[in-house]
C-alpha positions as CSV (number, residue, x, y, z in Angstrom):
1,X,0.0,0.0,0.0
2,X,1.4,3.4,-1.0
3,X,0.5,5.7,1.9
4,X,1.8,8.6,3.9
5,X,-0.4,7.6,6.9
6,X,1.8,7.2,10.0
7,X,-0.9,6.9,12.6
8,X,-4.2,5.9,10.8
9,X,-7.6,6.5,12.2
10,X,-9.1,3.2,13.2
11,X,-12.8,2.8,14.2
12,X,-13.6,-0.3,16.3
13,X,-17.3,-1.2,16.3
14,X,-17.5,-3.3,19.5
15,X,-15.5,-3.7,22.8
16,X,-12.4,-5.8,22.4
17,X,-10.3,-7.3,25.1
18,X,-8.5,-4.6,27.2
19,X,-5.0,-5.7,26.1
20,X,-6.0,-5.3,22.4
21,X,-7.6,-1.9,22.9
22,X,-4.6,-0.7,24.8
23,X,-2.2,-1.8,22.1
24,X,-4.4,-0.2,19.4
25,X,-4.3,3.1,21.2
26,X,-0.5,2.9,21.3
27,X,-0.3,2.2,17.6
28,X,-3.2,4.1,16.0
29,X,-5.6,7.0,16.4
30,X,-8.5,4.9,17.7
31,X,-12.2,5.4,18.2
32,X,-13.5,2.8,20.5
33,X,-17.1,1.7,21.3
34,X,-17.0,1.8,25.1
35,X,-20.7,1.1,25.4
36,X,-20.3,-2.1,23.3
37,X,-23.7,-1.4,21.8
38,X,-24.0,-2.5,18.1
39,X,-23.7,0.4,15.8
40,X,-26.7,1.5,13.7
41,X,-26.4,1.8,10.0
42,X,-26.1,5.5,10.3
43,X,-23.2,5.2,12.7
44,X,-21.5,2.7,10.4
45,X,-21.8,5.1,7.5
46,X,-20.4,7.9,9.6
47,X,-17.5,5.6,10.6
48,X,-16.6,4.5,7.0
49,X,-16.7,8.2,5.9
50,X,-14.2,9.3,8.5
51,X,-11.7,6.4,9.1
52,X,-8.7,4.9,7.4
53,X,-9.4,1.4,8.9
54,X,-12.7,-0.1,10.1
55,X,-12.6,-3.0,12.6
56,X,-16.1,-4.6,12.5
57,X,-17.4,-7.8,14.0
58,X,-20.1,-10.3,12.9
59,X,-22.8,-8.1,14.5
60,X,-22.2,-5.3,11.9
61,X,-23.9,-5.4,8.5
62,X,-21.3,-3.8,6.3
63,X,-23.5,-4.0,3.2
64,X,-23.5,-2.0,-0.1
65,X,-25.6,0.7,1.4
66,X,-22.8,1.4,4.0
67,X,-19.8,0.8,1.8
68,X,-21.1,2.9,-1.1
69,X,-20.8,5.9,1.2
70,X,-17.3,5.1,2.3
71,X,-14.9,8.1,2.3
72,X,-11.7,8.1,0.2
73,X,-9.5,7.4,3.2
74,X,-11.0,4.0,4.0
75,X,-8.5,1.5,2.6
76,X,-8.9,-1.5,4.9
77,X,-11.7,-3.4,6.7
78,X,-9.8,-5.5,9.3
79,X,-12.6,-7.9,10.4
80,X,-12.5,-9.2,13.9
81,X,-13.7,-12.7,13.1
82,X,-13.3,-15.6,10.8
83,X,-16.5,-15.1,8.8
84,X,-16.9,-12.3,6.3
85,X,-20.5,-13.0,5.1
86,X,-21.6,-9.7,6.8
87,X,-19.4,-7.7,4.5
88,X,-20.3,-6.9,0.9
89,X,-17.1,-8.0,-0.7
90,X,-18.1,-7.0,-4.2
91,X,-18.7,-3.4,-3.2
92,X,-15.5,-3.4,-1.2
93,X,-13.5,-4.7,-4.2
94,X,-15.1,-2.1,-6.5
95,X,-14.2,0.7,-4.0
96,X,-10.6,-0.6,-3.8
97,X,-11.0,-1.4,-0.1
98,X,-9.0,-4.3,1.2
99,X,-10.6,-6.8,3.6
100,X,-8.8,-9.0,6.1
101,X,-10.1,-11.5,8.7
102,X,-8.8,-13.7,11.6
103,X,-8.7,-17.4,10.5
104,X,-7.2,-20.3,12.4
105,X,-7.4,-18.8,15.9
106,X,-11.0,-19.8,16.4
107,X,-10.6,-23.4,15.1
108,X,-9.9,-25.2,18.4
109,X,-12.4,-23.3,20.5
110,X,-15.2,-23.7,18.0
111,X,-14.4,-27.4,17.6
112,X,-14.5,-27.8,21.4
113,X,-17.9,-26.2,21.5
114,X,-19.1,-28.4,18.7
115,X,-18.0,-31.5,20.5
116,X,-19.6,-30.3,23.7
117,X,-22.9,-30.1,21.9
118,X,-22.4,-33.5,20.3
119,X,-22.0,-34.9,23.8
120,X,-24.6,-32.8,25.5
121,X,-27.6,-33.1,23.2
122,X,-27.8,-37.0,22.9
123,X,-27.1,-37.3,26.7
124,X,-29.8,-34.6,27.6
125,X,-27.3,-32.8,29.8
126,X,-29.1,-29.4,29.7
127,X,-32.5,-31.0,30.1
128,X,-31.3,-32.9,33.2
129,X,-29.7,-29.8,34.7
130,X,-32.9,-27.9,34.3
131,X,-34.9,-30.7,35.9
132,X,-32.6,-30.8,38.9
133,X,-32.9,-27.0,39.4
134,X,-36.7,-27.3,39.1
135,X,-36.8,-29.9,41.9
136,X,-38.0,-32.6,39.6
137,X,-35.2,-35.1,40.5
138,X,-36.3,-37.7,43.0
139,X,-33.1,-39.7,43.0
140,X,-31.5,-42.2,40.7
141,X,-33.8,-44.3,38.6
142,X,-33.0,-47.0,36.0
143,X,-35.3,-45.4,33.4
144,X,-35.3,-41.7,34.1
145,X,-33.7,-39.1,31.8
146,X,-32.3,-41.8,29.4
147,X,-30.1,-40.4,26.6
148,X,-28.2,-42.0,23.7
149,X,-24.7,-43.3,23.6
150,X,-22.5,-41.6,21.0
151,X,-19.7,-44.2,20.9
152,X,-20.0,-46.2,17.7
153,X,-22.4,-43.8,16.1
154,X,-22.0,-42.2,12.7
155,X,-21.1,-38.5,12.6
156,X,-21.7,-36.6,9.4
157,X,-19.7,-33.4,9.1
158,X,-21.0,-30.8,6.7
159,X,-18.0,-28.7,5.7
160,X,-14.5,-30.2,6.2
161,X,-12.5,-27.1,6.5
162,X,-10.2,-26.3,9.5
163,X,-13.0,-26.5,12.0
164,X,-14.6,-29.6,10.4
165,X,-11.3,-31.4,10.6
166,X,-10.7,-30.4,14.2
167,X,-14.2,-31.7,15.0
168,X,-13.4,-35.0,13.2
169,X,-10.2,-35.4,15.2
170,X,-12.1,-35.0,18.5
171,X,-15.0,-37.2,17.3
172,X,-12.6,-40.0,16.4
173,X,-11.3,-39.9,20.0
174,X,-14.8,-40.5,21.3
175,X,-15.3,-43.5,19.1
176,X,-17.5,-41.9,16.5
177,X,-17.4,-43.1,12.9
178,X,-16.5,-40.0,10.9
179,X,-18.1,-39.1,7.6
180,X,-18.1,-35.8,5.7
181,X,-19.5,-33.9,2.8
182,X,-17.4,-31.0,1.4
183,X,-17.4,-28.9,-1.7
184,X,-14.0,-30.6,-2.5
185,X,-12.7,-33.9,-1.2
186,X,-9.9,-33.4,1.2
187,X,-6.4,-35.0,0.6
188,X,-6.3,-38.7,1.1
189,X,-3.7,-38.3,3.8
190,X,-6.2,-36.3,5.8
191,X,-8.9,-38.8,5.3
192,X,-6.6,-41.6,6.4
193,X,-5.5,-39.8,9.5
194,X,-9.1,-39.0,10.5
195,X,-10.4,-42.3,9.3
196,X,-13.1,-40.2,7.5
197,X,-15.4,-41.4,4.8
198,X,-16.2,-38.9,2.0
199,X,-19.8,-38.6,0.6
200,X,-20.1,-36.8,-2.7
201,X,-23.9,-36.7,-2.2
202,X,-25.0,-34.6,0.8
203,X,-28.5,-36.1,0.5
204,X,-27.1,-39.7,0.8
205,X,-25.0,-38.8,3.8
206,X,-27.8,-37.1,5.7
207,X,-30.0,-40.1,5.3
208,X,-27.5,-42.4,6.9
209,X,-26.0,-40.5,9.9
210,X,-26.8,-40.6,13.6
211,X,-25.5,-37.1,14.2
212,X,-25.0,-34.2,11.8
213,X,-22.5,-31.4,12.6
214,X,-22.7,-28.2,10.5
215,X,-19.3,-26.6,10.0
216,X,-19.5,-24.8,6.7
217,X,-19.4,-21.0,6.1
218,X,-22.5,-19.0,5.2
219,X,-22.3,-18.0,1.5
220,X,-25.1,-17.6,-1.1
221,X,-24.4,-21.3,-2.0
222,X,-24.9,-22.5,1.6
223,X,-28.0,-20.4,2.5
224,X,-30.5,-23.0,3.7
225,X,-28.2,-25.8,2.5
226,X,-30.1,-27.9,5.0
227,X,-33.5,-27.1,3.5
228,X,-36.8,-28.6,4.5
229,X,-36.4,-31.3,1.9
230,X,-32.9,-32.3,3.2
231,X,-33.9,-32.1,6.8
232,X,-36.6,-34.6,6.1
233,X,-33.9,-37.1,5.0
234,X,-32.6,-37.4,8.5
235,X,-33.5,-40.5,10.5
236,X,-35.9,-40.2,13.4
237,X,-33.2,-40.9,15.9
238,X,-30.7,-38.4,14.4
239,X,-29.4,-35.3,16.1
240,X,-28.1,-32.1,14.5
241,X,-25.6,-29.6,15.8
242,X,-24.8,-26.2,14.3
243,X,-21.9,-24.0,15.4
244,X,-21.3,-22.4,11.9
245,X,-24.0,-20.0,10.8
246,X,-27.8,-20.0,11.5
247,X,-28.5,-19.2,7.9
248,X,-27.3,-22.7,6.7
249,X,-30.4,-24.4,8.2
250,X,-34.1,-23.7,7.4
251,X,-35.1,-23.0,11.0
252,X,-38.8,-23.2,10.5
253,X,-38.5,-26.7,9.0
254,X,-36.1,-27.7,11.8
255,X,-38.6,-26.6,14.4
256,X,-41.4,-28.6,12.8
257,X,-39.3,-31.7,12.8
258,X,-38.2,-31.3,16.4
259,X,-41.8,-30.5,17.6
260,X,-43.2,-33.6,15.8
261,X,-40.5,-35.9,17.0
262,X,-39.3,-36.5,13.5
263,X,-35.7,-36.1,14.6
264,X,-34.4,-36.7,18.1
265,X,-32.9,-33.3,18.9
266,X,-30.6,-30.4,18.1
267,X,-27.9,-28.3,19.6
268,X,-27.6,-24.7,18.2
269,X,-25.0,-22.1,18.9
270,X,-26.0,-19.9,16.0
271,X,-29.3,-18.6,14.6
272,X,-30.8,-17.2,11.5
273,X,-31.6,-13.7,12.8
274,X,-29.3,-13.2,15.8
275,X,-29.8,-12.0,18.4
276,X,-33.5,-12.5,17.8
277,X,-34.2,-16.2,18.4
278,X,-37.3,-17.8,16.9
279,X,-39.5,-18.1,20.0
280,X,-40.7,-21.5,19.0
281,X,-37.3,-22.9,19.8
282,X,-37.8,-21.9,23.5
283,X,-40.8,-24.3,23.9
284,X,-38.9,-27.3,22.8
285,X,-37.2,-29.6,25.3
286,X,-35.2,-31.6,22.7
287,X,-33.1,-28.6,21.6
288,X,-30.1,-27.1,23.4
289,X,-29.7,-23.4,22.7
290,X,-26.5,-21.4,23.5
291,X,-25.9,-17.8,22.6
292,X,-23.2,-17.9,19.9
293,X,-20.4,-19.0,22.3
294,X,-18.4,-21.1,19.9
295,X,-15.3,-18.8,20.0
296,X,-15.9,-17.3,23.4
297,X,-12.7,-18.0,25.2
298,X,-10.3,-15.4,26.6
299,X,-7.4,-16.9,24.7
300,X,-9.3,-17.0,21.4
301,X,-10.6,-13.4,21.6
302,X,-7.2,-12.1,22.5
303,X,-5.7,-14.1,19.6
304,X,-8.3,-12.6,17.2
305,X,-7.4,-9.1,18.3
306,X,-3.7,-9.8,17.8
307,X,-4.4,-10.9,14.3
308,X,-6.3,-7.7,13.6
309,X,-3.4,-5.7,14.9
310,X,-1.0,-7.6,12.6
311,X,-3.2,-7.1,9.6
312,X,-3.6,-3.4,10.2
313,X,0.1,-2.8,10.9
314,X,1.3,-4.8,7.9
315,X,-1.2,-3.1,5.6
316,X,-0.2,0.4,6.8
317,X,3.5,-0.5,6.5
318,X,3.0,-1.5,2.9
319,X,3.5,-5.2,3.2
320,X,-0.1,-6.2,2.7
321,X,-2.4,-7.9,5.3
322,X,-1.3,-11.5,5.7
323,X,-5.0,-12.6,6.2
324,X,-6.5,-10.7,3.3
325,X,-9.7,-11.8,1.7
326,X,-9.5,-9.0,-0.9
327,X,-6.0,-8.1,-2.0
328,X,-4.4,-4.9,-1.0
329,X,-4.6,-2.1,-3.5
């Protein structure tokens, strides 16, 4: 990047870990969001009109309406997160605005959360915890609160990227049979190491699995990838876990299946219209709901911030952001 900026103006849309905000203030001219309230569209427009670098999160809709009004100084959107589906990349490219993200650092934390749900949902852990708090537990019984064993079951992973492979590694350790569907088949060495079976047909895999884990990104091609038709392919005893993006699953169809007992249960960390949750989910006992906590570890959030710092500093110094989605101009 050819620039004379020595201390760029950086707008951060949400609160970040203290250590990251402190370091940003040392390096850049920073406008922080101390209230941690999500910015309105008007505030985002004001930000892109005035800053050199914008640091948004998944809660910010950086769409064409926002980016079309970006000022001439905006040269980089350094996203705090691994997903960029909330950013209009086509408009950014047309406006010569580089975009970077924070891959890798969330992989292990998200895979841990996925595995937690794979364990918790079939074993009815949350349901049992609620029953205990409500005073419904009368002591051990041979037939009360029975769940399902996961050892020996078939796990179908939708999306075999970094997180999908990390989930597969954990699942193998718990004795699950690992299967996957991916846009492209992974290298045979990876398959061998994970003892994973590839399914070219998503439909065929869904119809034969005991547990489905959704680990693919949200793109136009994956919107409602698990449609009503595909969800109906699941066996009645099957469970589904989603720690990717809510938009990948047709939630209305999923709710109907759960309500009618046409699938056994679900574990959801993400939702179609966050933070607004479809209230019909709240009435279902066979679904475990958690508030987008997949990457919520202290270590992970600090590591995300450090990657943002590296991307901004490298860009401003003319080296190009190492984690760029759209190339530096």
